[in-house]
VEXRO-405749 format. One record per residue (C-alpha): x, y, z; residue in three letters; residue number from 1. Coordinates in nm, 2 decimals, always signed. Example, Ala and Ser with C-alpha at 12.3 -4.5 7.8 and 13.67 -1.06 7.14 Angstrom:
BEGIN
+1.23  -0.45  +0.78  ALA  1
+1.37  -0.11  +0.71  SER  2
This chain:
BEGIN
-0.87  +1.45  -1.28  UNK  1
-1.03  +1.30  -0.96  UNK  2
-1.29  +1.50  -0.78  UNK  3
-1.30  +1.48  -0.44  UNK  4
-1.59  +1.63  -0.23  UNK  5
-1.70  +1.64  +0.14  UNK  6
-2.06  +1.72  +0.23  UNK  7
-2.11  +1.79  +0.63  UNK  8
-2.50  +1.89  +0.66  UNK  9
-2.49  +1.80  +1.04  UNK  10
-2.19  +1.77  +1.30  UNK  11
-2.25  +1.48  +1.53  UNK  12
-1.86  +1.47  +1.62  UNK  13
-1.95  +1.44  +1.98  UNK  14
-2.18  +1.15  +1.93  UNK  15
-1.94  +0.93  +1.74  UNK  16
-1.61  +1.05  +1.83  UNK  17
-1.47  +1.06  +1.47  UNK  18
-1.26  +1.35  +1.38  UNK  19
-1.10  +1.46  +1.05  UNK  20
-0.91  +1.32  +0.73  UNK  21
-0.62  +1.53  +0.59  UNK  22
-0.77  +1.84  +0.83  UNK  23
-1.12  +1.83  +0.67  UNK  24
-1.43  +1.77  +0.86  UNK  25
-1.60  +1.47  +0.80  UNK  26
-1.75  +1.39  +1.15  UNK  27
-2.09  +1.37  +1.08  UNK  28
-2.34  +1.06  +1.03  UNK  29
-2.40  +1.23  +0.68  UNK  30
-2.08  +1.30  +0.57  UNK  31
-1.95  +1.15  +0.28  UNK  32
-1.62  +1.15  +0.06  UNK  33
-1.70  +1.10  -0.31  UNK  34
-1.38  +0.97  -0.54  UNK  35
-1.48  +0.88  -0.87  UNK  36
-1.88  +0.84  -0.80  UNK  37
-1.79  +0.59  -0.53  UNK  38
-1.87  +0.70  -0.17  UNK  39
-1.69  +0.67  +0.18  UNK  40
-1.81  +0.76  +0.51  UNK  41
-1.61  +0.79  +0.84  UNK  42
-1.73  +0.45  +0.93  UNK  43
-1.57  +0.32  +0.59  UNK  44
-1.27  +0.49  +0.67  UNK  45
-1.25  +0.37  +1.01  UNK  46
-1.32  +0.00  +0.90  UNK  47
-1.02  +0.05  +0.63  UNK  48
-0.80  +0.19  +0.89  UNK  49
-0.85  -0.13  +1.13  UNK  50
-0.85  -0.39  +0.85  UNK  51
-0.53  -0.23  +0.71  UNK  52
-0.36  -0.34  +1.05  UNK  53
-0.54  -0.68  +1.06  UNK  54
-0.79  -0.83  +0.81  UNK  55
-0.83  -1.13  +1.02  UNK  56
-1.06  -0.97  +1.26  UNK  57
-1.41  -1.05  +1.33  UNK  58
-1.72  -0.82  +1.28  UNK  59
-1.79  -0.85  +1.65  UNK  60
-1.44  -0.75  +1.72  UNK  61
-1.43  -0.49  +1.50  UNK  62
-1.78  -0.34  +1.67  UNK  63
-1.60  -0.26  +1.98  UNK  64
-1.40  +0.00  +1.81  UNK  65
-1.65  +0.13  +1.54  UNK  66
-2.03  +0.22  +1.66  UNK  67
-2.19  -0.02  +1.42  UNK  68
-2.34  -0.35  +1.45  UNK  69
-2.16  -0.64  +1.35  UNK  70
-2.38  -0.74  +1.05  UNK  71
-2.34  -0.37  +0.93  UNK  72
-1.98  -0.42  +0.97  UNK  73
-1.98  -0.72  +0.75  UNK  74
-2.18  -0.56  +0.50  UNK  75
-1.96  -0.25  +0.44  UNK  76
-1.66  -0.48  +0.44  UNK  77
-1.82  -0.69  +0.17  UNK  78
-1.90  -0.35  -0.02  UNK  79
-1.56  -0.20  +0.02  UNK  80
-1.40  -0.53  -0.15  UNK  81
-1.68  -0.53  -0.40  UNK  82
-1.61  -0.17  -0.49  UNK  83
-1.20  -0.22  -0.50  UNK  84
-1.12  +0.01  -0.20  UNK  85
-0.97  -0.32  -0.03  UNK  86
-0.74  -0.43  -0.34  UNK  87
-0.65  -0.78  -0.19  UNK  88
-0.61  -0.95  +0.15  UNK  89
-0.25  -1.09  +0.20  UNK  90
-0.06  -1.28  +0.49  UNK  91
+0.23  -1.11  +0.62  UNK  92
+0.50  -1.39  +0.73  UNK  93
+0.66  -1.38  +1.05  UNK  94
+1.02  -1.28  +1.08  UNK  95
+1.11  -1.63  +1.18  UNK  96
+1.06  -1.73  +0.85  UNK  97
+1.19  -1.43  +0.65  UNK  98
+1.50  -1.31  +0.89  UNK  99
+1.77  -1.51  +0.69  UNK  100
+1.69  -1.41  +0.38  UNK  101
+1.88  -1.14  +0.19  UNK  102
+1.70  -0.80  +0.10  UNK  103
+1.86  -0.56  -0.12  UNK  104
+1.72  -0.21  -0.22  UNK  105
+1.82  -0.16  -0.59  UNK  106
+1.86  +0.18  -0.74  UNK  107
+1.81  +0.16  -1.11  UNK  108
+1.92  +0.43  -1.37  UNK  109
+1.80  +0.42  -1.73  UNK  110
+2.02  +0.47  -2.04  UNK  111
+1.98  +0.82  -2.18  UNK  112
+1.88  +0.66  -2.50  UNK  113
+1.61  +0.42  -2.33  UNK  114
+1.34  +0.40  -2.55  UNK  115
+0.97  +0.33  -2.40  UNK  116
+0.97  -0.02  -2.55  UNK  117
+1.27  -0.12  -2.37  UNK  118
+1.15  +0.04  -2.07  UNK  119
+0.83  -0.14  -2.07  UNK  120
+1.01  -0.46  -2.13  UNK  121
+1.21  -0.39  -1.79  UNK  122
+0.90  -0.31  -1.60  UNK  123
+0.73  -0.58  -1.69  UNK  124
+1.04  -0.84  -1.60  UNK  125
+1.06  -0.67  -1.26  UNK  126
+0.70  -0.71  -1.23  UNK  127
+0.72  -1.07  -1.33  UNK  128
+1.01  -1.16  -1.11  UNK  129
+0.88  -1.31  -0.76  UNK  130
+1.18  -1.18  -0.59  UNK  131
+1.08  -0.81  -0.64  UNK  132
+0.86  -0.73  -0.36  UNK  133
+0.81  -0.36  -0.49  UNK  134
+0.92  -0.14  -0.77  UNK  135
+0.86  +0.25  -0.79  UNK  136
+0.93  +0.49  -1.07  UNK  137
+1.10  +0.76  -0.84  UNK  138
+1.25  +1.12  -0.95  UNK  139
+1.62  +1.24  -0.91  UNK  140
+1.94  +1.06  -1.01  UNK  141
+1.79  +0.72  -1.07  UNK  142
+1.48  +0.64  -1.22  UNK  143
+1.35  +0.31  -1.05  UNK  144
+1.38  +0.19  -0.69  UNK  145
+1.32  -0.17  -0.63  UNK  146
+1.33  -0.40  -0.30  UNK  147
+1.43  -0.73  -0.39  UNK  148
+1.39  -1.04  -0.13  UNK  149
+1.63  -1.35  -0.22  UNK  150
+1.74  -1.68  -0.05  UNK  151
+2.09  -1.59  -0.05  UNK  152
+2.37  -1.39  -0.27  UNK  153
+2.39  -1.63  -0.52  UNK  154
+2.04  -1.62  -0.60  UNK  155
+2.08  -1.20  -0.59  UNK  156
+2.37  -1.21  -0.82  UNK  157
+2.17  -1.44  -1.06  UNK  158
+1.90  -1.22  -1.06  UNK  159
+2.08  -0.88  -1.10  UNK  160
+2.26  -1.01  -1.37  UNK  161
+1.93  -1.09  -1.54  UNK  162
+1.74  -0.77  -1.47  UNK  163
+1.98  -0.51  -1.48  UNK  164
+2.34  -0.60  -1.59  UNK  165
+2.25  -0.78  -1.91  UNK  166
+1.97  -0.50  -2.03  UNK  167
+2.09  -0.23  -2.27  UNK  168
+1.83  +0.01  -2.11  UNK  169
+2.01  +0.01  -1.77  UNK  170
+2.29  +0.27  -1.74  UNK  171
+2.36  +0.14  -1.40  UNK  172
+2.23  +0.00  -1.09  UNK  173
+2.35  +0.02  -0.72  UNK  174
+2.26  -0.23  -0.45  UNK  175
+2.22  -0.14  -0.07  UNK  176
+2.16  -0.47  +0.13  UNK  177
+1.91  -0.46  +0.44  UNK  178
+2.11  -0.52  +0.74  UNK  179
+1.80  -0.55  +0.97  UNK  180
+1.43  -0.45  +0.95  UNK  181
+1.33  -0.14  +1.18  UNK  182
+0.98  -0.08  +1.07  UNK  183
+0.74  -0.24  +0.82  UNK  184
+0.38  -0.08  +0.84  UNK  185
+0.24  -0.09  +0.51  UNK  186
-0.05  +0.13  +0.65  UNK  187
-0.25  +0.48  +0.52  UNK  188
-0.45  +0.64  +0.80  UNK  189
-0.79  +0.74  +0.67  UNK  190
-0.94  +0.87  +0.97  UNK  191
-0.80  +1.06  +1.28  UNK  192
-0.80  +0.87  +1.59  UNK  193
-1.04  +1.00  +1.89  UNK  194
-0.86  +1.20  +2.13  UNK  195
């Protein structure tokens, strides 16, 4: 079980303009979120919100939105990376480079007799396939959901045969092809915007 505690000995909301995370007050300078013994405060939450949107921003640029000095921002970002709050930094490609690719959401239903070893082998293959951009274990009629990104239909058919059709653990799979991207925003808000 993960312990989550919030301390608020002082309330300096009006000074810094920070509001709440998920309805809980984390507004004071001394507020901390303890999560598995590591601590995040409202400044860390604000920094994480900003770098999720654009991690290439300089500390000077971020300092215009978070009331800390650029050197304090750089130190905090180094700490957030070292402590694992920022898992990795990636580059999102321009739609100019990716718009012609074939993308499919694949729903996978496992066999009623699927054993743990067979399921683990399938999950390992999904993990190792570079065309699989994400895979989730889900509830409901289907057991897995994967987003597959291929150069064309020929590549997709070969991949689907290899990953799903030839696997005895897979009872059935269903593909829905992406016609166009309406929104792609891999972002989790940790602090609420100032009003």
